[in-house]
GURO-588441 format. One line per 4 residues: number of its first residue (from 1); their letters; for each residue x, y, z of N, C-alpha, C. Coordinates in Angstrom, 3 decimals. Atoms other than C-alpha are relative to their C-alpha. Layout:
BEGIN
NUM = a = X/Y/Z/X/Y/Z/X/Y/Z | ...;
END
This chain:
BEGIN
1 = mkkt = 1.031/-0.204/-0.973/-22.321/-29.132/-17.778/0.986/0.313/0.975 | -1.234/0.002/-0.470/-20.504/-27.224/-15.137/-1.238/-0.229/1.470 | 0.675/0.194/-1.340/-21.380/-27.485/-10.948/-0.057/1.528/0.240 | 0.206/-1.081/-0.949/-22.943/-24.124/-9.448/-0.178/0.346/1.297;
5 = inaa = 0.215/-0.026/-0.948/-23.049/-22.931/-6.316/-0.002/1.647/0.473 | 0.709/-1.636/-0.822/-25.014/-20.064/-4.086/1.155/0.389/1.437 | -1.228/-0.521/-0.399/-22.015/-18.271/-2.700/-0.693/1.347/0.588 | 0.062/-1.502/-0.278/-22.657/-15.036/-0.371/1.168/0.682/0.574;
9 = iggc = -1.086/-1.362/0.260/-20.039/-12.350/-1.058/-0.379/1.304/0.885 | 0.268/-1.026/-0.679/-19.875/-9.431/1.045/-1.459/0.577/0.131 | 1.221/-0.420/-0.317/-23.068/-9.434/1.998/-1.496/-0.245/-0.766 | 0.787/-0.070/0.638/-24.768/-10.188/-0.875/-0.302/-1.919/-0.849;
13 = sfii = 0.126/1.156/0.368/-25.888/-13.673/-2.884/0.002/-0.074/-1.576 | 0.149/0.102/1.290/-24.891/-14.746/-6.016/0.495/-1.478/-0.032 | -0.941/1.037/0.526/-24.425/-17.749/-8.249/1.090/-0.431/-0.958 | -1.335/0.678/0.520/-21.113/-19.022/-9.138/0.511/-1.299/-0.045;
17 = ddda = -0.084/1.357/-0.050/-19.838/-21.765/-10.730/1.212/-0.354/0.432 | -0.774/0.476/-0.911/-16.832/-24.028/-9.267/1.377/0.688/-0.132 | -1.448/-1.059/0.165/-13.857/-22.209/-10.904/0.089/1.003/0.418 | -0.062/-0.904/-1.068/-14.836/-19.234/-9.574/0.034/0.271/0.740;
21 = yeti = 0.046/-0.674/-1.118/-15.189/-19.635/-6.534/0.718/-0.617/0.807 | -1.569/-0.043/-0.463/-12.064/-21.637/-6.597/0.915/1.520/-0.302 | -1.191/-1.272/0.654/-10.158/-18.204/-7.740/-0.470/0.719/1.327 | 0.041/-0.984/-1.141/-11.755/-16.044/-5.229/0.293/-0.602/1.375;
25 = svyl = -1.091/0.860/-1.578/-11.413/-18.437/-2.328/1.247/-0.314/0.348 | -1.602/0.133/-0.367/-7.939/-18.818/-3.135/0.434/1.313/0.387 | -0.149/-1.537/-0.144/-7.790/-15.045/-3.389/0.091/0.375/1.229 | -0.053/-0.617/-1.272/-9.447/-14.469/-0.405/1.004/-0.670/1.073;
29 = enfk = -0.939/0.797/-0.849/-7.253/-17.133/1.582/1.268/0.995/0.090 | -1.349/-0.992/0.074/-3.648/-15.462/0.095/-0.298/1.049/0.474 | -0.711/-1.406/-0.442/-4.816/-11.627/0.933/-0.120/-0.278/1.268 | 0.391/0.410/-1.641/-6.020/-13.020/4.588/1.118/-0.156/0.161;
33 = gald = -1.355/0.490/-0.393/-2.515/-14.310/4.886/1.093/0.523/-0.155 | -0.684/-1.489/0.086/-0.703/-11.523/3.905/0.028/0.980/0.461 | 0.397/-0.986/-1.180/-2.256/-9.449/6.182/0.534/-0.456/1.824 | -0.489/0.365/-1.817/-0.849/-9.176/9.997/-1.538/-0.431/0.344;
37 = nsss = 0.729/0.090/-0.864/-3.004/-10.453/12.491/-0.867/0.856/1.530 | 0.895/-1.037/-0.784/-4.574/-7.129/14.054/-1.348/-0.330/-0.034 | 1.075/0.158/-0.391/-7.375/-6.498/15.191/-0.808/0.633/-2.099 | 0.779/-0.543/1.456/-8.617/-4.672/11.780/0.283/-0.598/-1.402;
41 = sadv = -0.029/1.181/0.967/-7.565/-7.594/9.636/-1.141/-0.455/-0.390 | 0.960/0.423/0.217/-10.843/-8.731/9.793/-1.001/1.301/-0.568 | 0.686/-0.560/0.460/-12.455/-5.881/8.784/0.458/0.935/-1.450 | -0.723/0.153/1.168/-10.124/-5.497/5.693/-0.683/-0.762/-0.614;
45 = mdel = 0.398/0.940/1.006/-11.324/-8.558/4.450/-1.720/0.351/-0.109 | 1.247/-0.376/0.333/-14.977/-7.367/5.394/0.204/1.018/-1.481 | -0.057/-0.894/1.003/-14.197/-4.279/3.312/0.310/-0.462/-1.833 | -0.474/0.488/1.504/-12.822/-6.170/0.107/-0.840/-0.920/-0.080;
49 = evri = 1.194/0.981/0.693/-15.689/-8.810/0.098/-0.703/0.949/-0.598 | 0.724/-0.512/0.269/-17.705/-6.290/-0.296/-0.221/1.323/-1.378 | 0.050/-0.921/1.422/-16.050/-4.246/-3.201/-0.069/-1.415/-1.447 | -0.304/0.774/0.978/-15.469/-7.785/-4.661/-1.695/-0.038/-0.926;
53 = adll = 1.544/-0.346/0.462/-19.452/-7.997/-4.468/-0.329/0.987/-1.086 | 0.337/-1.398/0.276/-19.796/-4.156/-6.028/0.695/-0.344/-2.015 | -0.809/-0.222/1.108/-17.245/-5.291/-8.831/-0.560/-1.719/-0.898 | 0.271/1.301/0.615/-18.781/-9.088/-9.483/-1.755/0.437/-0.511;
57 = ksql = 1.344/-0.010/0.275/-22.273/-7.444/-9.700/-0.541/1.226/-1.394 | 0.320/-0.850/1.281/-21.487/-4.759/-12.191/0.337/0.162/-0.861 | -0.226/1.215/1.419/-20.321/-7.711/-14.222/-0.748/-0.286/-0.855 | 0.861/1.596/0.647/-23.074/-9.510/-14.471/-0.893/0.504/-0.791;
61 = ggre = 0.936/-0.753/1.097/-25.480/-6.963/-16.277/-0.886/-0.761/-0.466 | 0.672/0.854/0.620/-27.983/-9.362/-16.987/-0.355/-0.960/0.118 | -0.022/1.375/-0.246/-26.490/-12.635/-16.501/-0.148/-0.044/1.315 | 0.402/0.067/-1.547/-26.985/-15.037/-13.302/0.810/-1.123/0.271;
65 = vvdn = -1.242/1.081/-0.037/-24.194/-16.882/-13.609/1.887/0.880/0.748 | -0.877/-1.145/0.727/-20.369/-15.321/-12.724/0.572/-1.694/0.152 | -1.075/0.810/0.637/-17.797/-17.145/-14.336/1.164/-0.061/0.615 | -1.269/-0.667/0.239/-14.277/-17.454/-14.223/0.962/0.598/-0.437;
69 = rmat = -0.842/-1.215/0.742/-13.175/-15.008/-16.159/-0.222/1.095/0.460 | 0.280/-1.113/-0.359/-15.354/-12.669/-14.404/0.620/-0.016/1.780 | -1.052/0.387/-1.201/-13.620/-14.017/-11.116/1.652/0.307/-0.493 | -1.463/0.054/0.378/-10.140/-13.755/-12.910/0.184/1.279/0.272;
73 = evvg = 0.257/-1.049/-0.145/-10.886/-10.199/-13.807/-0.214/0.889/1.304 | 0.131/-1.282/-1.234/-12.067/-8.563/-10.430/1.287/-0.760/0.780 | -0.807/-0.255/-0.361/-9.334/-10.115/-8.932/1.765/0.722/-0.684 | -1.012/-0.219/0.761/-6.627/-9.172/-11.481/-0.460/2.141/0.289;
77 = llgy = 0.256/-1.425/-0.175/-8.600/-5.526/-10.948/0.477/0.138/1.658 | -0.618/-0.247/-1.073/-7.816/-5.757/-7.131/1.374/0.019/0.526 | -1.758/-0.100/-0.422/-4.207/-6.753/-6.687/-0.262/-0.555/1.189 | -0.520/-0.094/-1.098/-2.341/-7.547/-3.822/0.372/0.513/0.814;
81 = pany = -0.348/-1.214/-1.187/-1.648/-5.718/-0.400/1.767/-0.316/-0.686 | -1.354/-0.786/0.220/2.177/-4.264/-1.134/1.176/-1.457/0.776 | -1.321/0.629/-0.513/4.262/-6.899/0.957/-0.821/-1.381/-0.135 | 0.108/1.510/0.306/2.782/-10.126/-0.460/0.792/-0.849/-1.315;
85 = spsn = -0.515/0.648/0.317/4.621/-12.051/-2.512/-0.727/-1.932/-0.801 | 0.874/1.154/0.554/2.471/-14.706/-5.054/1.496/-0.889/-0.019 | -1.220/1.427/0.406/4.555/-18.473/-5.156/-1.037/0.129/-1.483 | 0.784/0.154/0.932/4.058/-20.191/-7.982/-1.172/-1.184/-0.217;
89 = gqtg = 0.946/0.695/0.319/0.884/-21.700/-8.764/-1.443/0.971/0.260 | 0.691/-0.767/-0.848/-1.260/-19.564/-7.388/-0.900/0.949/-1.314 | 0.510/-0.562/0.642/-3.960/-17.607/-9.158/-0.400/1.253/0.245 | 0.130/-0.844/-0.314/-5.140/-14.389/-9.464/0.966/1.466/-0.186;
93 = treq = -1.058/-1.449/-0.381/-1.900/-11.716/-9.518/-0.093/0.956/-1.805 | -0.326/-0.688/0.599/-2.185/-9.011/-11.627/0.578/0.004/-1.195 | -0.677/0.882/0.685/-0.002/-10.596/-14.096/-0.913/-1.113/-0.600 | 0.946/0.917/0.635/-2.048/-13.468/-14.303/-1.495/0.002/-1.046;
97 = agns = 0.683/-0.784/0.240/-4.923/-11.539/-14.963/0.005/0.514/-1.501 | 0.343/-0.748/1.518/-3.696/-10.333/-18.497/-0.106/0.963/-0.011 | 0.105/-2.053/0.024/-3.822/-6.473/-18.031/-1.661/-0.038/-0.807 | 1.297/0.093/0.154/-7.923/-6.858/-18.036/-0.481/1.424/-0.632;
101 = qydn = 1.050/-0.651/0.523/-10.781/-4.276/-19.575/0.568/1.397/1.221 | -0.556/-1.284/-0.975/-9.237/-1.874/-16.214/0.620/0.771/0.132 | -1.241/-0.909/0.291/-6.188/-1.120/-16.777/-0.023/1.208/-0.263 | 0.595/-1.808/0.281/-7.041/1.804/-18.640/-1.056/1.114/0.751;
105 = ikpv = 0.660/-1.063/-0.509/-9.774/3.274/-16.458/0.241/0.868/0.700 | -0.378/-0.945/-1.062/-9.681/5.949/-15.105/-0.692/-0.188/1.270 | 0.839/0.355/-1.333/-10.840/5.626/-11.261/-1.168/1.609/-0.303 | 1.305/-1.212/-0.340/-14.561/7.709/-10.427/0.589/0.906/1.197;
109 = rklf = 0.608/-1.027/-1.264/-14.533/10.922/-8.532/-1.122/0.302/0.402 | 1.010/-0.445/-0.729/-16.928/11.298/-6.282/0.220/0.987/1.307 | 0.170/-1.357/-0.922/-18.193/14.141/-4.038/-0.673/-0.913/1.524 | 0.149/0.400/-0.944/-18.552/12.541/-0.442/0.758/1.486/1.203;
113 = rdpd = -0.887/-0.580/-1.126/-18.055/14.063/3.042/1.108/-0.709/0.862 | -0.977/0.754/-0.445/-14.756/13.265/4.691/-0.195/-0.373/1.950 | -0.564/0.022/-1.273/-14.710/11.710/8.235/0.904/-0.269/0.285 | -1.105/-0.055/-0.818/-11.411/11.301/8.897/1.124/1.475/0.065;
117 = gkri = -0.863/-1.161/-0.170/-10.416/14.690/8.636/-1.047/1.615/-0.302 | 1.091/-1.565/-0.018/-13.277/16.821/9.900/-0.292/0.457/1.235 | 0.204/-0.907/-0.793/-14.054/19.446/11.824/-1.538/0.091/0.914 | 1.578/-0.002/-0.532/-17.828/19.894/12.144/-0.606/-1.484/-0.712;
121 = agvc = 0.562/1.370/0.595/-19.334/17.515/9.751/0.667/-0.837/-1.574 | -0.574/0.618/1.402/-16.810/16.979/6.810/0.020/0.169/-1.074 | 0.379/-0.474/1.020/-17.588/18.881/4.318/0.848/0.808/-0.641 | -1.372/-0.877/0.868/-14.438/21.524/3.554/0.780/-1.692/-0.062;
125 = sgla = -0.152/0.770/-0.282/-12.624/18.017/4.190/0.035/-0.498/-1.387 | 0.713/0.481/1.073/-14.513/16.230/1.426/0.419/0.892/-1.095 | -0.206/-0.533/1.222/-14.667/18.902/-0.832/1.174/0.630/-0.639 | -1.136/0.474/0.651/-10.931/19.670/-0.687/1.298/-1.113/-0.244;
129 = lylg = -0.324/0.839/0.819/-9.901/16.308/-1.358/-0.633/-0.275/-1.373 | 0.710/0.198/1.684/-12.613/16.194/-4.223/1.048/1.020/-0.582 | -0.515/-0.414/1.208/-11.084/18.828/-5.765/1.686/0.320/-0.524 | -0.960/-0.110/0.005/-7.610/18.607/-4.707/1.044/0.855/0.118;
133 = idvv = -1.087/-1.759/-1.027/-6.223/21.754/-2.932/-0.077/-0.078/1.546 | 0.038/0.105/-1.572/-5.696/21.973/0.818/-1.477/0.749/0.487 | 1.676/-0.597/-0.365/-8.703/22.090/3.025/-0.077/1.697/0.945 | 0.175/-1.184/-1.097/-7.490/25.030/4.994/-0.314/1.511/-1.369;
137 = viri = 0.852/-1.042/0.669/-8.413/27.219/1.705/-1.579/0.215/0.115 | 1.272/0.253/-0.172/-11.910/25.642/1.614/-0.449/0.464/1.257 | 1.189/-0.187/-1.202/-12.598/26.402/5.231/0.684/1.720/0.166 | -0.036/-1.262/-0.043/-10.993/29.988/4.751/-1.337/0.967/-0.888;
141 = lfli = 0.809/-0.517/1.384/-13.490/30.408/1.654/-1.409/0.310/0.769 | 1.240/0.315/-0.154/-16.615/29.261/3.209/0.106/1.045/1.793 | 0.139/-0.953/-1.072/-15.606/31.720/6.828/-0.366/1.294/-0.913 | 0.145/-1.463/0.951/-15.460/34.605/4.305/-0.965/-0.158/-1.018;
145 = alic = 0.828/-0.392/0.418/-18.475/33.722/2.801/-1.166/0.336/1.271 | 0.691/-0.382/-1.137/-20.198/33.238/6.004/0.146/1.554/0.676 | -0.089/-1.173/-0.056/-18.791/36.742/6.949/-0.507/1.058/-0.868 | 0.332/-0.758/0.641/-19.947/38.422/4.252/-1.078/0.048/-0.435;
149 = gsag = 1.716/0.068/1.042/-23.761/37.647/3.789/-0.745/-1.182/0.624 | 0.264/1.391/-0.789/-24.248/34.020/5.829/-0.661/-1.119/-2.156 | -0.441/0.652/0.963/-23.824/32.349/2.000/0.566/-1.045/0.416 | -1.126/0.856/-0.556/-21.027/30.636/3.379/-0.647/-1.425/1.028;
153 = fwiy = 0.679/0.877/-0.735/-23.803/29.127/5.843/-0.904/-0.978/-0.555 | 1.198/0.946/1.229/-26.360/27.960/3.414/0.857/-1.182/-0.798 | -0.705/1.181/0.781/-23.859/26.218/0.924/0.870/-0.548/0.691 | -0.129/1.280/-0.604/-22.375/24.611/3.502/-0.985/-1.168/0.475;
157 = lvvw = 1.296/1.108/-0.609/-25.774/23.064/4.825/-0.352/-0.381/-0.862 | 0.623/1.097/1.395/-26.484/21.917/1.350/0.740/-0.592/-0.390 | -1.283/0.982/0.337/-23.212/20.583/0.429/-0.318/-1.489/1.652 | 0.639/0.393/-0.876/-24.129/19.145/4.032/-1.143/-1.652/-0.034;
161 = iaap = 1.257/0.656/-0.132/-27.454/17.552/3.573/0.032/-1.091/-1.879 | -0.239/0.708/1.641/-26.544/16.636/-0.477/1.534/-0.834/0.089 | -1.264/0.677/-0.008/-22.988/15.129/-0.330/-0.168/-1.377/1.640 | 0.122/0.996/-0.937/-23.168/11.699/1.896/0.728/-0.258/0.232;
165 = eart = -1.031/0.314/-0.565/-20.736/10.428/3.901/0.889/-1.175/0.037 | -0.339/1.270/-0.345/-17.719/8.040/2.925/0.311/-0.601/1.031 | -0.224/1.267/-0.736/-17.814/5.224/4.908/0.339/-1.404/0.209 | -1.168/1.194/0.275/-16.237/2.375/3.262/1.217/0.345/-0.701;
169 = aaek = -1.334/-0.171/1.073/-12.782/1.961/1.994/-0.373/0.524/-0.922 | 0.723/-0.243/1.124/-14.257/2.187/-1.628/-0.410/1.239/-0.445 | 0.495/-1.258/0.231/-15.866/5.373/-1.147/1.082/0.712/0.530 | -0.910/-0.880/-0.572/-12.676/6.995/0.717/0.690/0.241/-1.151;
173 = celr = -0.522/0.062/2.005/-10.867/5.985/-2.932/-0.778/0.347/-0.846 | 0.488/-1.231/1.285/-13.465/7.709/-5.241/0.059/1.393/0.360 | -0.137/-0.967/-0.358/-13.526/10.543/-3.179/1.673/0.881/0.069 | -1.684/0.022/0.616/-9.581/10.838/-3.725/0.345/-0.095/-1.616;
177 = gipa = -0.568/0.188/1.532/-9.465/9.599/-7.303/0.515/-1.375/-0.173 | -1.020/0.740/-0.102/-7.628/6.777/-6.652/-1.056/-1.740/-0.058 | 1.548/0.995/0.329/-8.815/3.077/-7.917/0.189/-0.668/1.496 | 0.391/1.251/-0.984/-10.319/0.813/-5.199/0.948/-1.186/-0.114;
181 = taen = -1.418/1.108/0.109/-6.881/-1.974/-5.240/-0.905/-0.432/1.612 | 0.212/0.917/-1.205/-7.124/-4.228/-2.613/0.928/0.544/1.218 | -1.151/-0.734/-0.289/-4.102/-2.570/-1.610/-0.926/1.906/1.449 | 0.862/-1.651/-0.229/-5.915/1.117/-1.220/-1.276/-0.428/1.446;
185 = irrf = 1.273/0.526/-1.313/-8.862/-0.846/0.775/0.477/-0.207/1.099 | -0.255/0.167/-1.965/-6.770/-2.101/3.347/0.853/1.420/0.759 | -0.259/-1.434/-0.041/-5.202/1.495/3.421/-0.703/0.680/1.058 | 0.945/-1.047/-0.929/-8.205/3.129/4.485/-0.501/-0.681/0.814;
189 = tegk = 0.286/0.305/-0.698/-9.457/0.604/6.429/0.774/-0.173/1.227 | -0.893/0.093/-1.528/-6.498/0.660/8.763/-0.299/0.464/0.361 | -0.259/-0.702/-0.448/-6.350/3.766/9.245/-1.185/0.558/1.028 | 1.301/-0.585/-0.988/-10.103/3.793/11.066/0.744/0.442/0.961;
END
């Protein structure tokens, strides 16, 4: 018989066993200790908790309780920031997670509007990041399409409506096609 805890992670409620709670708590404490004490460190921690909640939700799949295996895989997937060096006895590093099932998965690439490089709505910047080409090329193509008969305006408007804005660090990672690891979440959250 295992003791379970009702815990809120990233604004979501989870039933989590005692071992998994300890694994995630130690990970979050160690990650927070690796960050500098700037004003953005609270935002980084919030984004990290939201990412942990998303990963736990995807792993539950009909189960009700988060166990230590799930928590260890999530911690192994996220990793630690670049300036962190774990001391002996701390759990949750990628090496200790044992090369989980996520190591061979390519990151998902989704189309979002990019709020960081936007001029009007972030459509051209988002398309450029999604396609992996220079934003100037996309802007010139839209301008040519607009001059040649308003098609550029309508295409821009449709993409503006259809593509959501990348608000979270995980969405910014998906836009660029990079994994939403703890280091990438920290990079995009501090870049706000």
